[in-house]
LODO-590424 format. One record per residue (C-alpha): z, x, y. Coordinates in Angstrom, 3 decimals, always signed. Layout:
# residues N
Z	X	Y
...
This chain:
# residues 165
-188.286	+68.107	+86.118
-192.038	+67.666	+86.711
-192.848	+66.794	+90.347
-196.443	+65.198	+90.661
-198.069	+65.778	+93.584
-199.878	+62.517	+95.539
-198.547	+60.517	+98.089
-198.656	+57.148	+96.315
-197.819	+55.832	+92.659
-201.252	+55.177	+91.931
-201.965	+58.778	+92.885
-198.957	+60.278	+91.137
-200.175	+58.427	+87.864
-203.657	+59.522	+88.163
-202.777	+63.235	+88.503
-200.458	+62.802	+85.760
-202.821	+61.328	+83.252
-205.759	+63.865	+84.756
-204.003	+66.862	+84.250
-203.046	+66.186	+80.514
-199.659	+63.885	+80.822
-198.763	+66.743	+83.179
-199.718	+69.848	+80.530
-202.505	+71.365	+83.144
-199.801	+71.296	+86.092
-197.233	+73.290	+83.800
-199.142	+76.028	+81.876
-200.105	+78.663	+84.121
-202.408	+80.200	+81.168
-205.333	+78.142	+79.903
-204.483	+74.877	+81.437
-207.523	+73.489	+79.893
-206.991	+74.039	+76.484
-203.418	+73.236	+76.280
-204.113	+69.930	+78.463
-206.788	+69.093	+75.972
-204.481	+68.191	+73.063
-203.430	+64.823	+74.151
-207.066	+64.517	+73.006
-206.404	+65.491	+69.365
-204.015	+62.753	+69.011
-206.170	+60.385	+70.079
-209.238	+61.026	+67.892
-207.203	+61.216	+65.049
-206.267	+57.619	+65.800
-210.050	+56.418	+66.590
-211.250	+58.534	+63.575
-209.389	+55.809	+61.466
-211.323	+53.078	+63.371
-214.512	+51.284	+62.715
-217.785	+53.567	+63.943
-218.340	+51.185	+66.703
-215.108	+50.726	+67.917
-215.148	+54.704	+68.098
-218.297	+54.789	+70.332
-217.225	+52.148	+72.571
-213.673	+53.690	+72.902
-215.402	+56.601	+73.477
-217.554	+55.303	+76.340
-214.758	+53.621	+77.856
-212.737	+56.652	+78.123
-215.631	+58.956	+79.876
-216.142	+56.252	+82.116
-211.988	+56.052	+82.770
-212.114	+59.809	+83.297
-214.168	+60.052	+86.020
-211.961	+57.891	+88.524
-209.130	+59.783	+87.078
-210.793	+63.218	+87.562
-211.879	+62.350	+91.152
-208.771	+60.832	+92.396
-207.073	+63.822	+91.285
-209.576	+66.147	+92.763
-208.809	+64.970	+96.014
-204.750	+64.717	+95.597
-204.862	+68.383	+94.496
-207.658	+69.578	+96.908
-209.515	+71.735	+95.037
-212.987	+71.166	+93.460
-212.879	+70.842	+89.779
-209.084	+72.199	+89.746
-208.762	+73.790	+86.551
-205.623	+72.206	+86.246
-207.189	+68.843	+85.932
-208.265	+68.318	+82.345
-208.761	+64.244	+81.688
-212.211	+65.582	+81.050
-211.398	+67.233	+78.025
-208.906	+65.405	+76.600
-210.309	+61.979	+77.165
-213.532	+63.235	+75.792
-212.366	+65.195	+72.577
-212.745	+62.032	+70.676
-216.551	+62.358	+71.256
-216.252	+65.423	+69.770
-215.259	+64.054	+66.329
-216.895	+60.693	+66.280
-217.808	+59.645	+62.796
-215.918	+62.448	+60.953
-213.461	+61.892	+58.470
-210.396	+63.977	+60.097
-207.549	+62.269	+58.620
-209.276	+63.008	+55.304
-210.056	+66.998	+55.712
-207.358	+67.852	+58.112
-209.212	+71.316	+57.946
-211.281	+69.391	+60.410
-209.231	+69.404	+63.561
-208.687	+72.773	+64.294
-212.497	+73.273	+63.520
-213.598	+70.772	+65.833
-210.769	+71.610	+68.512
-212.244	+75.309	+68.631
-216.094	+74.285	+68.520
-215.380	+71.684	+71.950
-213.386	+74.289	+73.712
-216.460	+77.015	+72.747
-218.599	+74.288	+74.205
-216.853	+73.389	+77.274
-216.554	+77.129	+78.472
-219.819	+77.875	+77.494
-221.452	+74.518	+78.750
-224.969	+74.744	+77.234
-227.751	+73.248	+79.599
-227.561	+71.121	+81.127
-224.121	+70.887	+81.574
-223.846	+74.035	+83.812
-225.893	+72.690	+86.007
-224.369	+69.328	+85.766
-220.939	+70.282	+87.258
-222.446	+70.838	+91.001
-221.984	+66.937	+91.450
-219.581	+66.415	+93.195
-216.060	+64.025	+92.419
-215.179	+62.459	+89.285
-218.603	+62.466	+88.015
-219.055	+66.317	+88.268
-215.873	+67.167	+86.790
-216.769	+64.854	+83.355
-220.583	+64.873	+83.443
-220.678	+68.713	+82.149
-217.937	+68.080	+79.698
-219.574	+64.860	+78.377
-222.617	+66.738	+77.512
-220.808	+69.552	+76.206
-219.192	+67.023	+73.839
-222.484	+66.099	+72.740
-223.361	+69.718	+71.814
-220.295	+69.917	+70.282
-220.390	+66.541	+67.673
-223.652	+68.200	+66.417
-221.724	+71.373	+65.970
-219.210	+69.517	+64.105
-221.517	+67.373	+62.484
-223.108	+70.361	+61.200
-220.184	+72.003	+60.013
-219.220	+69.179	+58.197
-222.183	+69.012	+56.454
-222.850	+72.386	+55.311
-218.787	+72.394	+54.055
-219.546	+69.215	+51.740
-222.595	+70.693	+50.519
-220.698	+73.614	+49.847
-217.713	+72.082	+48.070
-215.105	+72.166	+50.910
């Protein structure tokens, strides 16, 4: 049974969500990647929605990730602790906005890999933004990296549709 850090039920809930439903706590290797997986299910659901709802949900998830990550960081006691992955799973849907994932399942692993690479590489200005403190510092670099991933994923989709995939 997973024992969640935290002194209050609210802290425990924040850590549970911020660690990808506990996945970031139980995975010794690549907790950010494993903890990103709940975002795939979320992206699949959102891709079936109208574009305005996708955008609204992505904005809401991004804003919600900030206090969740900040609380988890305080509870875990380490700046941008690798076990915190709400910034990955809650922002993954942003990497897929406007793409027909349900109609073209091959896009799912492509989008996931592109999102992970952008998160790890952190193209400018994403890398510098992680110097910010608290939940904002945890989330803002992933937000910028997700915008890069979104652009790359659309470029892949555009190229694939032109080449007959």
